C-alpha positions, 0 to 999 in steps of 0.5 A: 496514479491513484492516491494512496488511501488507508483504511481508518484503522491504518490512518488511526495507526500511523497518526498515532505514530506521528503523535507518539514521535512529536510528543517524544521529539517535541523540537519544532525547529528542524535541521538537517538532523531532526529532518534526518532523524524524521526521515529515519522515523518515517523510514523504519516505522512507516515505511511498512505502512506504504509497502504493505499497501502498495502490495495490497495495490499490486494484488488487486491489479494483478487479480483484476489483470488474470480474471481478464486473461482468464476471460480472454482464454475461454473465448478461445475455446472451440465448440465439440460435440461432445458434452463437457 
């Protein structure tokens, strides 16, 4: 599995969200309730970043596979007497 990498602007956005969260919630002792809040925070506000990144990765994979399939189909082309 490739490591997850974000473009610089996306990284800045995620870091800003985390900074905002800890600015709003300065409690450093993380018990079960604060841990659940942090989980909810990542689910609600960060989940879309990870979800979208996975969609971009899937699109790239599908594009590469379709290019390969297209190349394979062209190898099946039979010679004819007429020009195309």
